[in-house]
C-alpha positions as CSV (number, residue, x, y, z in Angstrom):
1,M,0.0,0.0,0.0
2,L,2.9,2.4,0.8
3,R,4.3,1.8,-2.7
4,F,0.9,2.6,-4.3
5,I,0.6,5.9,-2.3
6,W,4.2,6.8,-3.3
7,V,3.4,6.2,-7.0
8,I,0.4,8.4,-6.9
9,V,2.3,11.2,-5.1
10,S,5.5,10.9,-7.2
11,C,3.6,10.6,-10.5
12,L,1.1,13.4,-9.7
13,F,2.1,15.6,-12.7
14,L,2.3,12.6,-15.0
15,I,-1.1,11.5,-13.9
16,M,-2.5,15.0,-14.5
17,Y,-1.1,14.7,-18.0
18,Y,-1.8,11.1,-19.0
19,V,-5.3,10.5,-17.4
20,P,-7.1,13.2,-19.5
21,K,-5.0,12.1,-22.6
22,M,-6.0,8.4,-22.1
23,S,-9.7,9.5,-21.8
24,Y,-9.4,11.6,-25.0
25,Y,-7.8,8.8,-27.0
26,A,-10.4,6.3,-25.8
27,R,-13.2,8.6,-26.9
28,H,-11.8,9.0,-30.4
29,P,-11.0,5.6,-31.9
30,E,-11.4,7.0,-35.3
31,K,-8.2,9.0,-34.7
32,Y,-6.3,6.7,-32.4
33,G,-6.2,3.0,-33.3
34,E,-5.5,0.0,-31.1
35,D,-1.7,0.2,-31.6
36,I,-1.4,3.8,-30.6
37,C,-3.6,3.4,-27.6
38,Y,-1.6,0.3,-26.5
39,Q,1.6,2.2,-26.8
40,M,0.3,4.9,-24.5
41,A,-0.8,2.2,-22.0
42,Q,2.7,0.7,-22.1
43,V,4.2,4.1,-21.5
44,M,1.9,4.8,-18.5
45,C,2.5,1.3,-17.0
46,N,6.3,1.7,-17.4
47,H,6.2,5.0,-15.6
48,V,4.4,3.3,-12.7
49,R,6.8,0.4,-12.7
50,R,9.9,2.6,-12.6
51,R,8.6,5.0,-10.0
52,A,7.5,2.1,-7.9
53,F,11.0,0.5,-8.0
54,I,9.7,-2.7,-9.8
55,K,11.6,-4.9,-12.2
56,T,9.7,-7.5,-14.2
57,V,11.7,-10.4,-15.7
58,A,9.6,-11.9,-18.5
59,T,10.4,-15.1,-20.4
60,G,8.7,-17.2,-23.1
61,M,7.8,-14.4,-25.5
62,E,8.9,-16.7,-28.3
63,N,5.9,-18.9,-27.3
64,L,3.3,-16.3,-28.2
65,P,1.4,-17.0,-31.5
66,K,2.7,-14.8,-34.3
67,E,-0.7,-14.5,-36.1
68,G,-4.4,-14.3,-35.1
69,G,-6.1,-13.8,-31.8
70,Y,-5.6,-15.9,-28.7
71,I,-6.4,-15.9,-25.0
72,M,-4.0,-16.0,-22.1
73,Y,-5.0,-17.5,-18.7
74,A,-2.9,-16.4,-15.8
75,N,-2.8,-16.9,-12.0
76,H,-3.9,-13.8,-10.1
77,Q,-1.7,-12.3,-7.4
78,G,-2.3,-8.6,-7.0
79,K,-2.8,-5.1,-8.4
80,Y,0.4,-5.2,-10.4
81,D,-0.6,-8.3,-12.5
82,V,-2.2,-6.5,-15.5
83,L,0.6,-3.9,-15.5
84,G,3.3,-6.6,-15.5
85,V,1.7,-8.3,-18.5
86,I,1.2,-5.1,-20.5
87,V,4.9,-4.0,-20.1
88,S,6.0,-7.5,-21.2
89,H,3.7,-8.1,-24.1
90,D,4.7,-6.2,-27.3
91,K,1.6,-6.5,-29.3
92,P,-1.7,-5.0,-28.1
93,I,-3.6,-7.0,-25.6
94,T,-6.6,-6.3,-23.4
95,Y,-8.4,-7.9,-20.5
96,V,-11.6,-8.7,-18.6
97,M,-11.9,-6.9,-15.3
98,D,-14.4,-6.9,-12.4
99,A,-16.8,-4.0,-13.2
100,K,-16.6,-2.5,-9.7
101,R,-12.8,-2.5,-9.5
102,S,-12.5,-1.2,-13.1
103,K,-14.2,2.1,-12.0
104,L,-11.2,3.0,-9.7
105,F,-9.2,6.0,-10.7
106,I,-6.6,5.3,-13.4
107,A,-7.9,1.7,-13.8
108,D,-11.1,3.3,-15.3
109,Q,-9.1,5.3,-17.8
110,L,-6.8,2.4,-18.7
111,T,-9.8,0.0,-19.1
112,D,-11.4,2.4,-21.6
113,L,-8.0,3.1,-23.4
114,V,-7.4,-0.6,-24.2
115,K,-11.1,-1.3,-24.7
116,A,-11.2,-3.9,-22.0
117,Q,-14.4,-5.7,-20.9
118,R,-16.0,-5.0,-17.6
119,L,-17.6,-8.0,-15.9
120,D,-20.5,-7.6,-13.6
121,K,-20.2,-10.5,-11.2
122,E,-23.8,-10.1,-10.0
123,D,-25.4,-10.1,-13.5
124,I,-25.5,-13.5,-15.2
125,K,-27.0,-12.1,-18.4
126,Q,-24.2,-9.6,-18.7
127,Q,-21.6,-12.2,-18.0
128,V,-22.9,-14.3,-20.9
129,Q,-22.7,-11.2,-23.1
130,V,-19.1,-10.6,-22.1
131,I,-18.2,-14.2,-23.0
132,N,-19.8,-13.8,-26.4
133,D,-18.2,-10.4,-27.1
134,V,-14.7,-11.5,-26.0
135,S,-15.0,-14.7,-28.2
136,T,-16.1,-12.6,-31.2
137,E,-13.2,-10.1,-30.7
138,I,-10.6,-13.0,-30.4
139,K,-11.9,-14.5,-33.6
140,A,-11.3,-11.1,-35.2
141,G,-7.7,-11.1,-34.0
142,R,-7.7,-9.5,-30.6
143,R,-5.6,-10.9,-27.7
144,Y,-7.0,-11.2,-24.2
145,I,-5.6,-11.9,-20.7
146,L,-8.0,-13.5,-18.1
147,F,-7.5,-14.4,-14.5
148,P,-9.7,-17.4,-13.8
149,E,-9.1,-17.3,-10.1
150,G,-11.4,-14.3,-9.9
151,G,-9.5,-12.7,-7.0
152,Y,-6.2,-12.9,-5.1
153,D,-5.0,-13.3,-1.5
154,H,-2.3,-10.7,-1.6
155,S,0.6,-12.7,-0.2
156,H,1.5,-16.0,-1.7
157,N,2.6,-17.8,-4.9
158,E,0.0,-20.6,-4.4
159,L,-2.8,-21.1,-6.9
160,K,-6.5,-20.7,-5.9
161,E,-9.2,-22.6,-7.7
162,F,-9.7,-21.6,-11.3
163,M,-13.3,-21.1,-12.4
164,P,-14.0,-23.4,-15.4
165,G,-16.7,-21.1,-16.8
166,S,-14.0,-18.7,-18.1
167,F,-12.7,-21.4,-20.4
168,K,-15.9,-21.2,-22.4
169,I,-14.4,-18.2,-24.2
170,A,-11.6,-20.4,-25.7
171,K,-14.1,-23.0,-26.8
172,K,-16.3,-20.4,-28.5
173,A,-13.5,-18.5,-30.1
174,K,-11.8,-21.7,-31.2
175,C,-8.4,-20.1,-30.4
176,P,-5.1,-21.1,-28.9
177,I,-4.6,-20.8,-25.1
178,V,-1.4,-19.4,-23.7
179,P,-1.0,-20.2,-20.0
180,V,0.8,-17.3,-18.2
181,V,2.6,-17.7,-14.8
182,L,3.0,-14.7,-12.5
183,Y,5.5,-15.1,-9.6
184,D,6.0,-12.6,-6.7
185,S,3.6,-10.3,-8.5
186,F,1.7,-9.7,-5.2
187,K,4.8,-8.0,-3.7
188,P,4.8,-4.5,-5.3
189,F,1.5,-3.1,-4.0
190,E,1.1,-5.0,-0.8
191,G,2.7,-4.2,2.6
192,W,4.4,-1.0,3.7
193,S,7.8,-1.1,2.0
194,L,9.5,0.8,-0.8
195,R,12.3,-1.7,-1.2
196,R,13.1,-2.7,-4.8
197,V,11.2,-5.7,-5.9
198,T,11.6,-8.1,-8.8
199,T,8.6,-10.0,-10.2
200,Q,8.6,-12.7,-12.8
201,L,6.3,-13.5,-15.7
202,A,6.4,-16.6,-18.0
203,F,4.5,-17.1,-21.2
204,L,4.2,-20.9,-21.6
205,E,3.8,-22.9,-24.8
206,P,0.4,-22.4,-26.3
207,I,-2.3,-25.1,-26.3
208,P,-3.7,-25.3,-29.9
209,Y,-7.5,-25.3,-30.2
210,E,-7.4,-28.8,-31.7
211,V,-6.2,-30.1,-28.3
212,I,-9.1,-28.7,-26.4
213,A,-11.8,-29.0,-29.1
214,D,-13.4,-32.2,-27.6
215,K,-12.7,-31.4,-24.0
216,T,-15.0,-30.0,-21.3
217,T,-14.3,-26.6,-19.7
218,T,-13.3,-28.5,-16.5
219,E,-10.8,-30.6,-18.4
220,I,-9.4,-27.5,-20.1
221,R,-9.1,-25.8,-16.7
222,D,-7.3,-28.8,-15.2
223,M,-4.8,-28.8,-18.1
224,V,-4.0,-25.1,-17.8
225,V,-3.7,-25.3,-14.0
226,D,-1.3,-28.2,-14.3
227,K,1.0,-26.3,-16.7
228,I,0.9,-23.2,-14.5
229,Q,1.6,-25.2,-11.3
230,R,4.5,-27.1,-12.9
231,K,6.1,-23.8,-13.8
232,L,5.4,-22.3,-10.4
233,D,7.2,-25.2,-8.8
234,T,10.4,-24.4,-10.6
235,M,10.5,-20.7,-9.9
236,E,12.3,-19.0,-7.0
237,T,12.4,-15.4,-5.7
238,M,15.0,-13.3,-7.5
239,N,17.3,-10.9,-5.7
240,C,16.4,-7.3,-6.2
241,W,18.5,-5.6,-8.9
């Protein structure tokens, strides 16, 4: 929490500049395409990362599909997760976020900028619509990151239960799945320390649609969880740089 407060204070002038600019870009897609908006998102996220004394070591970028849309499923550890993925993924991506959390300051503007989907956890009809919309966008070539755990416990590298319903998107979109592993990503914005921190992110080998075509969402969930857990078991905390 101290690091989050420090970022807000130290980036005050940057926030005053970028927040209105993000909102303006989001309101004018006819002038600012996905690539331009994503570049701005990366610049903003990198400002936050540097001011917060965070280093993210990313591996496995060679595993990302070169063409077409795909969906990434990742474990969820904290407020830094989406930022860590954005600064590590060169091509434009977007995400699905809890509607209530997405309305927080800066998160709201970033969500609009990258045209992310807001999920109302209390509205089943809206959830179905989000699944359909995201599937359609992936078929059209967009890339999404989802966190099937639905929440985080702030202070561990252990997996929570993945919700199988989120894997309906991959089935409907008939797209590859890229498992993503986050390690120590809970550390940046939890606790009361400003010490330098290193987080890790790994893009694992994609699972082709042909492998999951005949599987249930529960079976797909178990396959993705197994791959993420296996990678987590090999990772260790890195020394701060």
